[in-house]
C-alpha positions as a printed NumPy array, in Angstrom:
array([[109.575, 109.788,  55.652],
       [110.511, 106.287,  54.484],
       [112.56 , 107.885,  51.701],
       [114.462, 110.01 ,  54.2  ],
       [115.14 , 106.984,  56.384],
       [116.504, 105.04 ,  53.404],
       [118.729, 107.936,  52.322],
       [120.042, 108.293,  55.88 ],
       [120.896, 104.589,  56.077],
       [122.739, 104.667,  52.759],
       [124.537, 107.852,  53.798],
       [125.859, 106.104,  56.908],
       [127.225, 103.166,  54.927],
       [129.057, 104.991,  52.138],
       [132.583, 106.319,  52.463],
       [134.413, 107.473,  49.327],
       [133.872, 110.821,  47.614],
       [132.668, 108.98 ,  44.498],
       [129.996, 107.206,  46.509],
       [128.892, 110.35 ,  48.32 ],
       [128.731, 112.324,  45.069],
       [126.499, 109.632,  43.582],
       [124.228, 109.775,  46.644],
       [124.042, 113.568,  46.601],
       [123.171, 113.715,  42.905],
       [120.569, 110.976,  43.239],
       [119.008, 112.421,  46.393],
       [118.752, 115.955,  45.005],
       [116.892, 114.7  ,  41.923],
       [114.657, 112.566,  44.11 ],
       [113.843, 115.297,  46.619],
       [113.268, 118.239,  44.261],
       [109.76 , 117.158,  43.166],
       [108.906, 116.036,  46.707],
       [109.862, 119.448,  48.074],
       [107.703, 121.107,  45.436],
       [104.753, 118.943,  46.431],
       [105.183, 119.265,  50.195],
       [105.795, 123.009,  50.297],
       [103.168, 123.871,  47.662],
       [105.298, 126.79 ,  46.534],
       [105.915, 128.274,  49.981],
       [107.543, 127.467,  53.318],
       [104.809, 128.753,  55.594],
       [103.96 , 127.025,  58.897],
       [101.715, 123.978,  58.618],
       [ 98.656, 123.726,  60.853],
       [ 98.787, 119.926,  60.839],
       [101.642, 118.761,  63.067],
       [102.551, 115.763,  60.901],
       [102.835, 117.982,  57.818],
       [105.021, 120.411,  59.748],
       [107.415, 117.611,  60.698],
       [107.5  , 116.28 ,  57.15 ],
       [108.165, 119.721,  55.679],
       [111.051, 120.399,  58.066],
       [112.675, 116.989,  57.655],
       [112.439, 116.956,  53.864],
       [113.689, 120.518,  53.616],
       [116.722, 119.739,  55.774],
       [117.529, 116.655,  53.694],
       [117.071, 118.55 ,  50.429],
       [119.575, 121.185,  51.542],
       [121.991, 118.525,  52.732],
       [121.975, 116.886,  49.308],
       [122.206, 120.145,  47.364],
       [118.681, 120.293,  45.941],
       [117.592, 123.49 ,  44.217],
       [115.62 , 124.693,  47.269],
       [118.95 , 125.589,  48.937],
       [118.922, 129.028,  47.331],
       [115.61 , 129.914,  48.944],
       [116.664, 128.502,  52.315],
       [119.927, 130.468,  52.19 ],
       [117.903, 133.637,  51.698],
       [115.776, 132.778,  54.725],
       [118.947, 132.42 ,  56.763],
       [120.228, 135.758,  55.519],
       [116.912, 137.323,  56.523],
       [117.415, 135.897,  60.016],
       [120.95 , 137.367,  60.211],
       [119.77 , 140.766,  58.982],
       [116.629, 141.08 ,  61.103],
       [117.139, 138.754,  64.061],
       [113.692, 137.287,  63.4  ],
       [113.666, 133.488,  63.692],
       [112.223, 131.305,  60.913],
       [109.161, 129.413,  62.115],
       [109.868, 126.225,  64.132],
       [108.918, 123.83 ,  61.29 ],
       [111.934, 124.859,  59.248],
       [114.288, 126.372,  61.849],
       [116.68 , 123.414,  61.84 ],
       [116.923, 123.358,  58.057],
       [117.525, 127.108,  57.812],
       [120.19 , 127.298,  60.534],
       [122.   , 124.205,  59.256],
       [122.025, 125.57 ,  55.722],
       [123.626, 128.779,  56.943],
       [126.483, 126.759,  58.416],
       [126.855, 124.258,  55.552],
       [126.938, 127.058,  52.983],
       [129.331, 129.105,  55.156],
       [127.111, 132.168,  54.78 ],
       [128.399, 135.47 ,  56.124],
       [127.757, 135.89 ,  59.828],
       [126.369, 132.358,  60.217],
       [128.501, 131.159,  63.108],
       [128.148, 134.345,  65.149],
       [124.395, 134.515,  64.583],
       [123.872, 130.94 ,  65.751],
       [126.173, 131.291,  68.751],
       [124.316, 134.459,  69.747],
       [121.002, 132.641,  69.477],
       [122.324, 129.695,  71.523],
       [123.505, 132.006,  74.302],
       [120.456, 134.277,  74.344],
       [117.583, 131.793,  74.187],
       [116.166, 130.148,  77.289],
       [114.388, 127.462,  75.245],
       [116.258, 124.153,  75.424],
       [114.911, 122.931,  72.073],
       [116.302, 125.993,  70.29 ],
       [119.655, 125.54 ,  72.018],
       [119.768, 121.958,  70.691],
       [118.813, 123.199,  67.228],
       [121.719, 125.636,  67.317],
       [124.189, 122.93 ,  68.311],
       [122.938, 120.573,  65.623],
       [123.285, 123.343,  63.052],
       [126.877, 124.095,  64.092],
       [127.617, 120.357,  63.955],
       [126.567, 120.272,  60.301],
       [129.622, 122.259,  59.217],
       [131.737, 120.681,  56.471],
       [134.881, 122.412,  57.764],
       [136.942, 119.967,  59.802],
       [139.04 , 122.779,  61.386],
       [135.79 , 124.337,  62.607],
       [134.483, 120.973,  63.82 ],
       [137.673, 120.367,  65.786],
       [137.5  , 123.834,  67.338],
       [133.809, 123.282,  68.138],
       [134.662, 120.066,  69.976],
       [137.458, 121.738,  71.927],
       [135.216, 124.649,  72.857],
       [132.491, 122.297,  74.054],
       [134.894, 120.816,  76.591],
       [136.593, 124.046,  77.583],
       [135.731, 125.593,  80.924],
       [135.701, 128.981,  79.161],
       [133.661, 127.703,  76.204],
       [130.169, 128.791,  75.222],
       [128.625, 125.308,  75.381],
       [126.749, 124.393,  78.552],
       [128.221, 121.446,  80.414],
       [125.015, 119.428,  80.018],
       [125.223, 119.887,  76.227],
       [128.767, 118.598,  75.765],
       [127.891, 115.02 ,  74.886],
       [125.168, 116.31 ,  72.557],
       [127.8  , 118.204,  70.571],
       [129.789, 115.01 ,  70.052],
       [126.735, 113.005,  69.074],
       [125.453, 115.633,  66.657],
       [128.839, 115.923,  64.946],
       [129.372, 112.174,  64.764],
       [125.915, 111.498,  63.348],
       [126.163, 114.187,  60.68 ],
       [129.065, 112.839,  58.629],
       [131.846, 110.278,  58.529],
       [134.43 , 113.064,  58.703],
       [132.691, 114.375,  61.792],
       [132.601, 110.915,  63.358],
       [136.327, 110.524,  62.747],
       [137.008, 113.896,  64.388],
       [134.943, 112.918,  67.424],
       [136.653, 109.509,  67.595],
       [140.114, 111.082,  67.709],
       [138.947, 113.383,  70.501],
       [137.481, 110.459,  72.429],
       [140.698, 108.459,  72.215],
       [142.683, 111.395,  73.557],
       [140.156, 112.204,  76.301],
       [138.583, 108.856,  77.135],
       [137.942, 109.516,  80.815],
       [135.947, 112.659,  80.084],
       [133.964, 111.648,  77.01 ],
       [133.98 , 107.864,  76.562],
       [130.269, 107.447,  77.31 ],
       [128.299, 104.545,  75.77 ],
       [125.83 , 106.818,  73.912],
       [128.604, 108.82 ,  72.272],
       [130.481, 105.639,  71.36 ],
       [127.332, 104.153,  69.825],
       [126.845, 107.222,  67.647],
       [130.46 , 107.237,  66.473],
       [130.469, 103.503,  65.789],
       [127.307, 103.824,  63.68 ],
       [129.427, 105.635,  61.045],
       [132.323, 103.14 ,  60.888],
       [132.304, 101.064,  57.701],
       [135.935, 100.078,  57.071],
       [138.144,  97.268,  58.364],
       [140.723,  99.789,  59.556],
       [138.086, 101.59 ,  61.619],
       [136.956,  98.261,  63.056],
       [140.508,  97.346,  64.062],
       [141.015, 100.756,  65.671],
       [137.756, 100.383,  67.597],
       [138.748,  96.938,  68.862],
       [142.207,  98.149,  69.876],
       [140.799, 101.139,  71.759],
       [138.113,  99.13 ,  73.536],
       [140.678,  96.516,  74.58 ],
       [142.711,  99.304,  76.175],
       [139.698, 100.419,  78.234],
       [138.138,  97.181,  79.411],
       [137.622,  98.572,  82.92 ],
       [135.591, 101.524,  81.646],
       [133.047,  99.689,  79.492],
       [131.328,  96.395,  80.262],
       [131.973,  93.378,  78.046],
       [128.453,  93.282,  76.602],
       [128.627,  96.925,  75.483],
       [132.02 ,  96.386,  73.9  ],
       [130.833,  93.287,  72.072],
       [127.718,  95.077,  70.834],
       [129.781,  97.926,  69.391],
       [132.208,  95.587,  67.653],
       [129.464,  93.375,  66.217],
       [127.607,  96.421,  64.922],
       [130.654,  97.709,  63.072],
       [131.406,  94.226,  61.736],
       [127.908,  94.135,  60.243],
       [128.362,  97.597,  58.732],
       [131.695,  96.638,  57.177],
       [130.146,  93.506,  55.695],
       [127.181,  95.475,  54.326],
       [129.494,  97.943,  52.657],
       [131.592,  95.201,  51.072],
       [128.506,  93.543,  49.656],
       [126.415,  96.548,  48.625],
       [128.304,  99.844,  48.308],
       [129.582,  99.358,  44.767],
       [126.254,  98.017,  43.516],
       [124.201, 100.806,  45.106],
       [126.585, 103.49 ,  43.889],
       [126.322, 102.225,  40.313],
       [122.534, 102.045,  40.588],
       [122.31 , 105.646,  41.832],
       [124.581, 106.859,  39.035],
       [122.417, 105.185,  36.399],
       [118.983, 105.839,  37.917],
       [116.588, 107.929,  35.865],
       [114.238, 110.027,  38.002]])
């Protein structure tokens, strides 16, 4: 789990396609043998809760970074589309997210149908997180609009979750959410959503835009919260300036 935490932190601090390609290549090589060890050749449910959590988290990360297990997970998603039978809870998030990331046939409809038909809140959240993992910015923008539409399929209590899931998944997603927030501040400018978006900002231009927007809404957010957001992004920008190039080079040259 420490490996996943480190990969997540690095993911949040990188920005360019060169940097992200280096991370994806490094992570896939790193996670392939771990997946083989954790799954022991199958993706069956684990009786030990801690092992179940580890299997699901590692599998989701492995798919995210294009490890070889993606082919098997894609087949599990296709089985779900064809039969309607859910993968077991340990790996449900990984399977649904892979269907969306890989743009598999019927993925969006199948997940929307599951979201609308289930009465289990945890599965509804899993569906939203899977939809938020899309790499298609047009889809992400339409997903955001639907979440805040009175005729949309997203429950009102899940609207802020949609924004947080999208913003936490990728920098492109965070930027899409940020543009929506700026245009709809009164409806969506909540501290938790802002914190999630700001956690992805790593450039001076993003920092300036954040400061400008917060200054325009001083009545809506207390001074301490504003200062915390700005200081966090300042630290992220500084980290990137000092470490991004070095870490990218190290990942490109690492032998695993």
